[in-house]
C-alpha positions, -999 to 999 in steps of 0.1 A, spaced: 510 -411 159 503 -446 147 507 -462 113 467 -464 113 464 -428 126 484 -414 101 469 -429 70 433 -419 89 446 -381 93 458 -381 53 430 -395 44 402 -371 62 429 -342 45 422 -358 11 388 -356 15 385 -323 24 405 -312 -4 382 -332 -24 352 -312 -10 366 -279 -11 374 -289 -46 337 -297 -54 328 -264 -37 351 -243 -60 336 -256 -90 303 -235 -100 325 -207 -91 350 -220 -114 328 -230 -138 308 -195 -139 341 -171 -142 354 -200 -173 321 -191 -187 317 -157 -184 353 -157 -202 347 -172 -232 308 -159 -234 323 -123 -231 351 -132 -254 336 -153 -283 298 -146 -282 274 -172 -271 269 -189 -302 305 -191 -305 312 -210 -273 308 -245 -269 304 -262 -233 333 -283 -238 357 -253 -239 338 -240 -211 348 -273 -189 382 -270 -206 389 -241 -196 378 -244 -159 398 -279 -158 368 -302 -152 354 -328 -174 317 -318 -196 303 -342 -177 309 -323 -143 298 -294 -157 266 -313 -166 260 -319 -131 255 -281 -122 246 -263 -157 219 -289 -177 224 -267 -207 247 -244 -221 218 -217 -217 213 -221 -182 250 -218 -176 250 -187 -191 219 -175 -174 238 -186 -141 264 -160 -155 244 -135 -156 229 -143 -124 261 -137 -108 279 -112 -123 247 -89 -129 212 -97 -116 228 -109 -87 240 -72 -77 202 -56 -71 192 -68 -36 227 -50 -25 221 -22 -49 183 -16 -39 195 -22 1 217 10 -5 192 29 -24 166 23 7 192 32 34 204 62 12 196 94 37 216 123 18 203 144 -15 192 127 -48 215 142 -68 242 126 -46 224 98 -46 221 93 -84 257 102 -90 271 74 -62 244 48 -81 263 59 -117 301 57 -102 294 27 -82 278 9 -117 312 15 -131 334 4 -103 311 -31 -99 301 -37 -137 310 -14 -163 348 -14 -155 349 -49 -154 348 -82 -181 311 -85 -166 302 -54 -190 308 -76 -222 273 -97 -208 256 -68 -222 277 -60 -255 270 -96 -258 233 -94 -253 233 -58 -277 248 -79 -306 235 -117 -301 201 -111 -289 180 -115 -320 194 -142 -327 182 -162 -290 144 -147 -282 144 -168 -248 178 -156 -237 167 -120 -245 136 -120 -225 154 -137 -195 179 -106 -200 155 -82 -200 133 -97 -169 162 -101 -148 183 -71 -159 174 -48 -177 135 -42 -159 152 -38 -123 181 -15 -138 154 8 -149 131 7 -118 160 11 -98 166 46 -117 136 53 -119 128 55 -84 160 77 -80 145 100 -103 111 94 -90 127 106 -50 144 137 -64 112 149 -80 93 140 -46 117 156 -27 113 190 -49 156 184 -56 149 175 -94 123 188 -122 94 169 -132 101 153 -163 90 123 -185 106 96 -161 103 69 -189 128 86 -209 149 99 -179 161 67 -173 175 63 -212 192 97 -203 209 84 -174 219 51 -191 228 67 -222 263 77 -210 270 46 -188 262 22 -220 287 44 -241 313 38 -217 307 5 -219 308 -3 -253 336 23 -260 358 7 -232 353 -23 -251 359 -14 -287 370 18 -298 389 21 -267 410 -9 -278 422 6 -304 432 43 -299 465 52 -277 462 71 -246 463 103 -261 431 99 -282 416 78 -253 392 92 -231 397 83 -193 363 66 -183 359 84 -143 367 118 -158 340 112 -188 314 96 -163 320 128 -136 316 152 -168 282 136 -177 265 132 -142 278 169 -143 256 182 -171 227 154 -164 226 170 -127 226 205 -137 198 197 -160 179 178 -137 181 199 -101 159 226 -92 187 245 -74 228 238 -66 233 208 -45 263 195 -26 293 207 -42 284 206 -77 293 233 -95 259 245 -109 261 281 -121 238 308 -143 
């Protein structure tokens, strides 16, 4: 290889490296923003900190996200709102009974969201939504409403197929949500203060809550759920 060819090859590799680095930046910025928003809160997080945490300049951050609000919305879409098409597809393709579907949905939420850093977004919204009404409206539209609709569809499916007792679905949604919200907030608050003996085990807690909910919902025992009496 001639010197000219070698120089050209090195330049090409550097160019590709820069392109890969540029492509990676939005993801790195979103990961840095998630960590800081969850750790410090929305109000206390500055875009300069996010840029520094991601290893880029503030100017680079603004190339991708024009404001802190837009950055936060992108974090929510990346970690929460963007998952709904995947969950909706799984619901539509489900061929089993509704009890197993509800159990799967709750376990899936814990594995994909509740047990991850993304769960801190919900805790953040509960504490700061009142100070940022526009963000609260955004979160209601893109996370809360679709989440409620998914649960509503599962409960309605069970009723329509004669598996679940008829119910007030509006409030039934909150019966399903309550243990998940508790587990998420406990895991990020009181759970950090207790030792292993006092603390709850998330998977066992969730499994017990699912069993209790299904005991109330199901007209007949379903699958291997130990419904008695």
